[in-house]
N, CA, C, O and CB atoms as a CASP TS submission, in Angstrom:
PFRMAT TS
TARGET T0000
AUTHOR 0000-0000-0000
METHOD Language model
MODEL 1
PARENT N/A
ATOM      1  N   MET     1     -13.111   7.271  34.999  1.00  0.00           N
ATOM      2  CA  MET     1     -12.557   6.235  34.156  1.00  0.00           C
ATOM      3  C   MET     1     -12.646   4.884  34.868  1.00  0.00           C
ATOM      4  O   MET     1     -12.523   4.783  36.089  1.00  0.00           O
ATOM      5  CB  MET     1     -11.103   6.563  33.783  1.00  0.00           C
ATOM      6  N   LEU     2     -12.859   3.877  34.070  1.00  0.00           N
ATOM      7  CA  LEU     2     -12.902   2.516  34.597  1.00  0.00           C
ATOM      8  C   LEU     2     -11.523   1.877  34.508  1.00  0.00           C
ATOM      9  O   LEU     2     -10.722   2.196  33.629  1.00  0.00           O
ATOM     10  CB  LEU     2     -13.938   1.667  33.837  1.00  0.00           C
ATOM     11  N   SER     3     -11.274   0.977  35.431  1.00  0.00           N
ATOM     12  CA  SER     3     -10.047   0.198  35.318  1.00  0.00           C
ATOM     13  C   SER     3     -10.226  -0.835  34.208  1.00  0.00           C
ATOM     14  O   SER     3     -11.340  -1.073  33.741  1.00  0.00           O
ATOM     15  CB  SER     3      -9.690  -0.491  36.673  1.00  0.00           C
ATOM     16  N   VAL     4      -9.143  -1.432  33.802  1.00  0.00           N
ATOM     17  CA  VAL     4      -9.205  -2.445  32.752  1.00  0.00           C
ATOM     18  C   VAL     4     -10.017  -3.641  33.240  1.00  0.00           C
ATOM     19  O   VAL     4     -10.781  -4.223  32.470  1.00  0.00           O
ATOM     20  CB  VAL     4      -7.781  -2.889  32.328  1.00  0.00           C
ATOM     21  N   HIS     5      -9.864  -4.007  34.486  1.00  0.00           N
ATOM     22  CA  HIS     5     -10.605  -5.132  35.064  1.00  0.00           C
ATOM     23  C   HIS     5     -12.107  -4.877  34.991  1.00  0.00           C
ATOM     24  O   HIS     5     -12.862  -5.750  34.561  1.00  0.00           O
ATOM     25  CB  HIS     5     -10.175  -5.372  36.527  1.00  0.00           C
ATOM     26  N   ALA     6     -12.545  -3.694  35.404  1.00  0.00           N
ATOM     27  CA  ALA     6     -13.964  -3.363  35.371  1.00  0.00           C
ATOM     28  C   ALA     6     -14.497  -3.334  33.942  1.00  0.00           C
ATOM     29  O   ALA     6     -15.612  -3.787  33.683  1.00  0.00           O
ATOM     30  CB  ALA     6     -14.207  -2.018  36.046  1.00  0.00           C
ATOM     31  N   ALA     7     -13.705  -2.804  33.020  1.00  0.00           N
ATOM     32  CA  ALA     7     -14.142  -2.745  31.622  1.00  0.00           C
ATOM     33  C   ALA     7     -14.322  -4.146  31.042  1.00  0.00           C
ATOM     34  O   ALA     7     -15.287  -4.400  30.321  1.00  0.00           O
ATOM     35  CB  ALA     7     -13.132  -1.953  30.777  1.00  0.00           C
ATOM     36  N   VAL     8     -13.404  -5.050  31.351  1.00  0.00           N
ATOM     37  CA  VAL     8     -13.512  -6.423  30.845  1.00  0.00           C
ATOM     38  C   VAL     8     -14.724  -7.118  31.439  1.00  0.00           C
ATOM     39  O   VAL     8     -15.426  -7.843  30.734  1.00  0.00           O
ATOM     40  CB  VAL     8     -12.237  -7.222  31.163  1.00  0.00           C
ATOM     41  N   VAL     9     -14.981  -6.909  32.724  1.00  0.00           N
ATOM     42  CA  VAL     9     -16.135  -7.524  33.381  1.00  0.00           C
ATOM     43  C   VAL     9     -17.431  -7.002  32.762  1.00  0.00           C
ATOM     44  O   VAL     9     -18.326  -7.786  32.446  1.00  0.00           O
ATOM     45  CB  VAL     9     -16.111  -7.244  34.904  1.00  0.00           C
ATOM     46  N   PHE    10     -17.536  -5.687  32.587  1.00  0.00           N
ATOM     47  CA  PHE    10     -18.748  -5.118  31.999  1.00  0.00           C
ATOM     48  C   PHE    10     -18.937  -5.569  30.552  1.00  0.00           C
ATOM     49  O   PHE    10     -20.061  -5.850  30.137  1.00  0.00           O
ATOM     50  CB  PHE    10     -18.701  -3.593  32.066  1.00  0.00           C
ATOM     51  N   LEU    11     -17.857  -5.640  29.784  1.00  0.00           N
ATOM     52  CA  LEU    11     -17.960  -6.086  28.396  1.00  0.00           C
ATOM     53  C   LEU    11     -18.432  -7.535  28.326  1.00  0.00           C
ATOM     54  O   LEU    11     -19.288  -7.870  27.507  1.00  0.00           O
ATOM     55  CB  LEU    11     -16.610  -5.933  27.681  1.00  0.00           C
ATOM     56  N   ALA    12     -17.885  -8.385  29.169  1.00  0.00           N
ATOM     57  CA  ALA    12     -18.314  -9.787  29.189  1.00  0.00           C
ATOM     58  C   ALA    12     -19.778  -9.899  29.606  1.00  0.00           C
ATOM     59  O   ALA    12     -20.517 -10.711  29.048  1.00  0.00           O
ATOM     60  CB  ALA    12     -17.428 -10.609  30.143  1.00  0.00           C
ATOM     61  N   ALA    13     -20.204  -9.098  30.575  1.00  0.00           N
ATOM     62  CA  ALA    13     -21.601  -9.132  31.003  1.00  0.00           C
ATOM     63  C   ALA    13     -22.532  -8.662  29.892  1.00  0.00           C
ATOM     64  O   ALA    13     -23.612  -9.225  29.710  1.00  0.00           O
ATOM     65  CB  ALA    13     -21.796  -8.269  32.249  1.00  0.00           C
ATOM     66  N   VAL    14     -22.128  -7.645  29.153  1.00  0.00           N
ATOM     67  CA  VAL    14     -22.939  -7.155  28.027  1.00  0.00           C
ATOM     68  C   VAL    14     -23.059  -8.227  26.958  1.00  0.00           C
ATOM     69  O   VAL    14     -24.140  -8.438  26.408  1.00  0.00           O
ATOM     70  CB  VAL    14     -22.326  -5.870  27.425  1.00  0.00           C
ATOM     71  N   ILE    15     -21.967  -8.901  26.661  1.00  0.00           N
ATOM     72  CA  ILE    15     -22.009  -9.961  25.647  1.00  0.00           C
ATOM     73  C   ILE    15     -22.932 -11.091  26.092  1.00  0.00           C
ATOM     74  O   ILE    15     -23.723 -11.597  25.297  1.00  0.00           O
ATOM     75  CB  ILE    15     -20.592 -10.507  25.373  1.00  0.00           C
ATOM     76  N   ILE    16     -22.832 -11.485  27.351  1.00  0.00           N
ATOM     77  CA  ILE    16     -23.709 -12.534  27.874  1.00  0.00           C
ATOM     78  C   ILE    16     -25.165 -12.090  27.799  1.00  0.00           C
ATOM     79  O   ILE    16     -26.028 -12.878  27.411  1.00  0.00           O
ATOM     80  CB  ILE    16     -23.330 -12.887  29.329  1.00  0.00           C
ATOM     81  N   GLY    17     -25.448 -10.858  28.159  1.00  0.00           N
ATOM     82  CA  GLY    17     -26.810 -10.337  28.088  1.00  0.00           C
ATOM     83  C   GLY    17     -27.350 -10.302  26.670  1.00  0.00           C
ATOM     84  O   GLY    17     -28.511 -10.636  26.436  1.00  0.00           O
ATOM     85  N   LEU    18     -26.507  -9.894  25.715  1.00  0.00           N
ATOM     86  CA  LEU    18     -26.945  -9.863  24.316  1.00  0.00           C
ATOM     87  C   LEU    18     -27.229 -11.259  23.781  1.00  0.00           C
ATOM     88  O   LEU    18     -28.208 -11.469  23.066  1.00  0.00           O
ATOM     89  CB  LEU    18     -25.893  -9.184  23.450  1.00  0.00           C
ATOM     90  N   VAL    19     -26.377 -12.204  24.126  1.00  0.00           N
ATOM     91  CA  VAL    19     -26.586 -13.580  23.658  1.00  0.00           C
ATOM     92  C   VAL    19     -27.861 -14.155  24.255  1.00  0.00           C
ATOM     93  O   VAL    19     -28.668 -14.750  23.541  1.00  0.00           O
ATOM     94  CB  VAL    19     -25.379 -14.471  24.022  1.00  0.00           C
ATOM     95  N   MET    20     -28.047 -13.984  25.547  1.00  0.00           N
ATOM     96  CA  MET    20     -29.252 -14.522  26.185  1.00  0.00           C
ATOM     97  C   MET    20     -30.512 -13.830  25.670  1.00  0.00           C
ATOM     98  O   MET    20     -31.533 -14.484  25.454  1.00  0.00           O
ATOM     99  CB  MET    20     -29.159 -14.373  27.706  1.00  0.00           C
ATOM    100  N   GLY    21     -30.448 -12.526  25.475  1.00  0.00           N
ATOM    101  CA  GLY    21     -31.592 -11.813  24.919  1.00  0.00           C
ATOM    102  C   GLY    21     -31.902 -12.252  23.499  1.00  0.00           C
ATOM    103  O   GLY    21     -33.066 -12.410  23.132  1.00  0.00           O
ATOM    104  N   GLY    22     -30.865 -12.449  22.704  1.00  0.00           N
ATOM    105  CA  GLY    22     -31.070 -12.923  21.330  1.00  0.00           C
ATOM    106  C   GLY    22     -31.666 -14.310  21.280  1.00  0.00           C
ATOM    107  O   GLY    22     -32.562 -14.582  20.480  1.00  0.00           O
ATOM    108  N   LEU    23     -31.170 -15.192  22.135  1.00  0.00           N
ATOM    109  CA  LEU    23     -31.730 -16.543  22.166  1.00  0.00           C
ATOM    110  C   LEU    23     -33.177 -16.542  22.638  1.00  0.00           C
ATOM    111  O   LEU    23     -34.001 -17.300  22.126  1.00  0.00           O
ATOM    112  CB  LEU    23     -30.894 -17.439  23.066  1.00  0.00           C
ATOM    113  N   MET    24     -33.485 -15.697  23.610  1.00  0.00           N
ATOM    114  CA  MET    24     -34.863 -15.616  24.092  1.00  0.00           C
ATOM    115  C   MET    24     -35.773 -15.059  23.006  1.00  0.00           C
ATOM    116  O   MET    24     -36.907 -15.513  22.856  1.00  0.00           O
ATOM    117  CB  MET    24     -34.947 -14.744  25.359  1.00  0.00           C
ATOM    118  N   PHE    25     -35.286 -14.076  22.243  1.00  0.00           N
ATOM    119  CA  PHE    25     -36.091 -13.526  21.157  1.00  0.00           C
ATOM    120  C   PHE    25     -36.349 -14.576  20.082  1.00  0.00           C
ATOM    121  O   PHE    25     -37.463 -14.683  19.570  1.00  0.00           O
ATOM    122  CB  PHE    25     -35.398 -12.305  20.546  1.00  0.00           C
ATOM    123  N   LEU    26     -35.327 -15.347  19.743  1.00  0.00           N
ATOM    124  CA  LEU    26     -35.515 -16.388  18.731  1.00  0.00           C
ATOM    125  C   LEU    26     -36.481 -17.469  19.209  1.00  0.00           C
ATOM    126  O   LEU    26     -37.176 -18.086  18.402  1.00  0.00           O
ATOM    127  CB  LEU    26     -34.172 -17.017  18.366  1.00  0.00           C
ATOM    128  N   HIS    27     -36.522 -17.693  20.505  1.00  0.00           N
ATOM    129  CA  HIS    27     -37.399 -18.729  21.043  1.00  0.00           C
ATOM    130  C   HIS    27     -38.848 -18.240  21.161  1.00  0.00           C
ATOM    131  O   HIS    27     -39.771 -18.940  20.744  1.00  0.00           O
ATOM    132  CB  HIS    27     -36.889 -19.189  22.410  1.00  0.00           C
ATOM    133  N   ASN    28     -39.052 -17.046  21.724  1.00  0.00           N
ATOM    134  CA  ASN    28     -40.406 -16.567  22.018  1.00  0.00           C
ATOM    135  C   ASN    28     -40.952 -15.544  21.025  1.00  0.00           C
ATOM    136  O   ASN    28     -42.163 -15.326  20.972  1.00  0.00           O
ATOM    137  CB  ASN    28     -40.427 -15.970  23.377  1.00  0.00           C
ATOM    138  N   LYS    29     -40.085 -14.918  20.242  1.00  0.00           N
ATOM    139  CA  LYS    29     -40.478 -13.822  19.345  1.00  0.00           C
ATOM    140  C   LYS    29     -41.127 -12.670  20.110  1.00  0.00           C
ATOM    141  O   LYS    29     -42.025 -12.002  19.597  1.00  0.00           O
ATOM    142  CB  LYS    29     -41.439 -14.338  18.271  1.00  0.00           C
ATOM    143  N   SER    30     -40.669 -12.447  21.330  1.00  0.00           N
ATOM    144  CA  SER    30     -41.200 -11.381  22.172  1.00  0.00           C
ATOM    145  C   SER    30     -40.058 -10.457  22.582  1.00  0.00           C
ATOM    146  O   SER    30     -39.118 -10.887  23.252  1.00  0.00           O
ATOM    147  CB  SER    30     -41.920 -11.963  23.424  1.00  0.00           C
ATOM    148  N   VAL    31     -40.139  -9.190  22.183  1.00  0.00           N
ATOM    149  CA  VAL    31     -39.084  -8.236  22.505  1.00  0.00           C
ATOM    150  C   VAL    31     -39.013  -7.953  24.005  1.00  0.00           C
ATOM    151  O   VAL    31     -37.909  -7.947  24.548  1.00  0.00           O
ATOM    152  CB  VAL    31     -39.305  -6.938  21.743  1.00  0.00           C
ATOM    153  N   PRO    32     -40.135  -7.716  24.711  1.00  0.00           N
ATOM    154  CA  PRO    32     -40.022  -7.467  26.152  1.00  0.00           C
ATOM    155  C   PRO    32     -39.409  -8.641  26.924  1.00  0.00           C
ATOM    156  O   PRO    32     -38.631  -8.430  27.854  1.00  0.00           O
ATOM    157  CB  PRO    32     -41.388  -7.154  26.719  1.00  0.00           C
ATOM    158  N   ALA    33     -39.750  -9.854  26.551  1.00  0.00           N
ATOM    159  CA  ALA    33     -39.172 -11.020  27.223  1.00  0.00           C
ATOM    160  C   ALA    33     -37.682 -11.119  26.927  1.00  0.00           C
ATOM    161  O   ALA    33     -36.901 -11.499  27.800  1.00  0.00           O
ATOM    162  CB  ALA    33     -39.888 -12.313  26.786  1.00  0.00           C
ATOM    163  N   ALA    34     -37.285 -10.784  25.717  1.00  0.00           N
ATOM    164  CA  ALA    34     -35.872 -10.837  25.344  1.00  0.00           C
ATOM    165  C   ALA    34     -35.073  -9.785  26.101  1.00  0.00           C
ATOM    166  O   ALA    34     -33.972 -10.061  26.576  1.00  0.00           O
ATOM    167  CB  ALA    34     -35.707 -10.640  23.833  1.00  0.00           C
ATOM    168  N   VAL    35     -35.622  -8.585  26.212  1.00  0.00           N
ATOM    169  CA  VAL    35     -34.932  -7.519  26.946  1.00  0.00           C
ATOM    170  C   VAL    35     -34.804  -7.885  28.417  1.00  0.00           C
ATOM    171  O   VAL    35     -33.746  -7.700  29.018  1.00  0.00           O
ATOM    172  CB  VAL    35     -35.680  -6.180  26.795  1.00  0.00           C
ATOM    173  N   ALA    36     -35.873  -8.401  28.991  1.00  0.00           N
ATOM    174  CA  ALA    36     -35.834  -8.796  30.397  1.00  0.00           C
ATOM    175  C   ALA    36     -34.826  -9.916  30.628  1.00  0.00           C
ATOM    176  O   ALA    36     -34.075  -9.879  31.602  1.00  0.00           O
ATOM    177  CB  ALA    36     -37.221  -9.236  30.863  1.00  0.00           C
ATOM    178  N   ALA    37     -34.802 -10.894  29.757  1.00  0.00           N
ATOM    179  CA  ALA    37     -33.850 -11.999  29.903  1.00  0.00           C
ATOM    180  C   ALA    37     -32.419 -11.504  29.764  1.00  0.00           C
ATOM    181  O   ALA    37     -31.538 -11.949  30.499  1.00  0.00           O
ATOM    182  CB  ALA    37     -34.130 -13.095  28.865  1.00  0.00           C
ATOM    183  N   GLY    38     -32.178 -10.599  28.842  1.00  0.00           N
ATOM    184  CA  GLY    38     -30.840 -10.048  28.671  1.00  0.00           C
ATOM    185  C   GLY    38     -30.374  -9.260  29.874  1.00  0.00           C
ATOM    186  O   GLY    38     -29.228  -9.391  30.302  1.00  0.00           O
ATOM    187  N   LEU    39     -31.265  -8.434  30.428  1.00  0.00           N
ATOM    188  CA  LEU    39     -30.900  -7.654  31.612  1.00  0.00           C
ATOM    189  C   LEU    39     -30.656  -8.538  32.827  1.00  0.00           C
ATOM    190  O   LEU    39     -29.721  -8.307  33.593  1.00  0.00           O
ATOM    191  CB  LEU    39     -31.987  -6.642  31.927  1.00  0.00           C
ATOM    192  N   VAL    40     -31.488  -9.539  32.998  1.00  0.00           N
ATOM    193  CA  VAL    40     -31.314 -10.450  34.131  1.00  0.00           C
ATOM    194  C   VAL    40     -30.017 -11.235  33.991  1.00  0.00           C
ATOM    195  O   VAL    40     -29.287 -11.404  34.967  1.00  0.00           O
ATOM    196  CB  VAL    40     -32.509 -11.413  34.241  1.00  0.00           C
ATOM    197  N   ALA    41     -29.727 -11.711  32.797  1.00  0.00           N
ATOM    198  CA  ALA    41     -28.503 -12.488  32.580  1.00  0.00           C
ATOM    199  C   ALA    41     -27.264 -11.617  32.790  1.00  0.00           C
ATOM    200  O   ALA    41     -26.292 -12.059  33.401  1.00  0.00           O
ATOM    201  CB  ALA    41     -28.492 -13.094  31.160  1.00  0.00           C
ATOM    202  N   ALA    42     -27.296 -10.400  32.294  1.00  0.00           N
ATOM    203  CA  ALA    42     -26.148  -9.508  32.463  1.00  0.00           C
ATOM    204  C   ALA    42     -25.963  -9.141  33.935  1.00  0.00           C
ATOM    205  O   ALA    42     -24.840  -9.130  34.440  1.00  0.00           O
ATOM    206  CB  ALA    42     -26.326  -8.233  31.614  1.00  0.00           C
ATOM    207  N   GLY    43     -27.052  -8.844  34.610  1.00  0.00           N
ATOM    208  CA  GLY    43     -26.961  -8.492  36.026  1.00  0.00           C
ATOM    209  C   GLY    43     -26.508  -9.645  36.897  1.00  0.00           C
ATOM    210  O   GLY    43     -25.740  -9.456  37.841  1.00  0.00           O
ATOM    211  N   ALA    44     -26.979 -10.828  36.584  1.00  0.00           N
ATOM    212  CA  ALA    44     -26.604 -11.996  37.383  1.00  0.00           C
ATOM    213  C   ALA    44     -25.163 -12.409  37.129  1.00  0.00           C
ATOM    214  O   ALA    44     -24.531 -13.004  38.002  1.00  0.00           O
ATOM    215  CB  ALA    44     -27.535 -13.161  37.084  1.00  0.00           C
ATOM    216  N   SER    45     -24.637 -12.107  35.956  1.00  0.00           N
ATOM    217  CA  SER    45     -23.275 -12.532  35.639  1.00  0.00           C
ATOM    218  C   SER    45     -22.218 -11.576  36.177  1.00  0.00           C
ATOM    219  O   SER    45     -21.051 -11.957  36.271  1.00  0.00           O
ATOM    220  CB  SER    45     -23.117 -12.669  34.148  1.00  0.00           C
ATOM    221  N   LEU    46     -22.587 -10.345  36.533  1.00  0.00           N
ATOM    222  CA  LEU    46     -21.596  -9.383  36.996  1.00  0.00           C
ATOM    223  C   LEU    46     -20.821  -9.843  38.234  1.00  0.00           C
ATOM    224  O   LEU    46     -19.591  -9.803  38.208  1.00  0.00           O
ATOM    225  CB  LEU    46     -22.270  -8.081  37.289  1.00  0.00           C
ATOM    226  N   PRO    47     -21.475 -10.277  39.312  1.00  0.00           N
ATOM    227  CA  PRO    47     -20.690 -10.694  40.492  1.00  0.00           C
ATOM    228  C   PRO    47     -19.826 -11.920  40.220  1.00  0.00           C
ATOM    229  O   PRO    47     -18.707 -12.018  40.724  1.00  0.00           O
ATOM    230  CB  PRO    47     -21.622 -10.985  41.660  1.00  0.00           C
ATOM    231  N   VAL    48     -20.336 -12.845  39.433  1.00  0.00           N
ATOM    232  CA  VAL    48     -19.574 -14.053  39.124  1.00  0.00           C
ATOM    233  C   VAL    48     -18.350 -13.705  38.285  1.00  0.00           C
ATOM    234  O   VAL    48     -17.251 -14.190  38.554  1.00  0.00           O
ATOM    235  CB  VAL    48     -20.457 -15.080  38.386  1.00  0.00           C
ATOM    236  N   LEU    49     -18.539 -12.867  37.271  1.00  0.00           N
ATOM    237  CA  LEU    49     -17.424 -12.481  36.422  1.00  0.00           C
ATOM    238  C   LEU    49     -16.391 -11.680  37.199  1.00  0.00           C
ATOM    239  O   LEU    49     -15.191 -11.807  36.957  1.00  0.00           O
ATOM    240  CB  LEU    49     -17.920 -11.679  35.230  1.00  0.00           C
ATOM    241  N   HIS    50     -16.853 -10.854  38.133  1.00  0.00           N
ATOM    242  CA  HIS    50     -15.915 -10.063  38.934  1.00  0.00           C
ATOM    243  C   HIS    50     -14.985 -10.969  39.738  1.00  0.00           C
ATOM    244  O   HIS    50     -13.806 -10.664  39.913  1.00  0.00           O
ATOM    245  CB  HIS    50     -16.679  -9.119  39.878  1.00  0.00           C
ATOM    246  N   LYS    51     -15.525 -12.084  40.223  1.00  0.00           N
ATOM    247  CA  LYS    51     -14.699 -13.027  40.977  1.00  0.00           C
ATOM    248  C   LYS    51     -13.800 -13.854  40.060  1.00  0.00           C
ATOM    249  O   LYS    51     -12.665 -14.162  40.422  1.00  0.00           O
ATOM    250  CB  LYS    51     -15.582 -13.953  41.805  1.00  0.00           C
ATOM    251  N   LEU    52     -14.299 -14.216  38.872  1.00  0.00           N
ATOM    252  CA  LEU    52     -13.548 -15.093  37.979  1.00  0.00           C
ATOM    253  C   LEU    52     -12.438 -14.369  37.220  1.00  0.00           C
ATOM    254  O   LEU    52     -11.357 -14.921  37.015  1.00  0.00           O
ATOM    255  CB  LEU    52     -14.487 -15.738  36.999  1.00  0.00           C
ATOM    256  N   ILE    53     -12.709 -13.140  36.806  1.00  0.00           N
ATOM    257  CA  ILE    53     -11.735 -12.392  36.001  1.00  0.00           C
ATOM    258  C   ILE    53     -10.895 -11.534  36.942  1.00  0.00           C
ATOM    259  O   ILE    53     -11.417 -10.658  37.632  1.00  0.00           O
ATOM    260  CB  ILE    53     -12.447 -11.503  34.914  1.00  0.00           C
ATOM    261  N   GLY    54      -9.645 -11.785  36.961  1.00  0.00           N
ATOM    262  CA  GLY    54      -8.736 -10.947  37.741  1.00  0.00           C
ATOM    263  C   GLY    54      -8.399 -11.560  39.025  1.00  0.00           C
ATOM    264  O   GLY    54      -7.642 -10.983  39.805  1.00  0.00           O
TER
END
């Protein structure tokens, strides 16, 4: 089980990844580029969110 802190951090990272992936898809119309941008954004935001939340 995850703690509430970890769940909030992961949820925020997923939302950031989805938004960035969606924006990249709307800009380039490329699914692989959108997926890559979403994964990179979500991964890069995890350490920052962990420090900011909690």
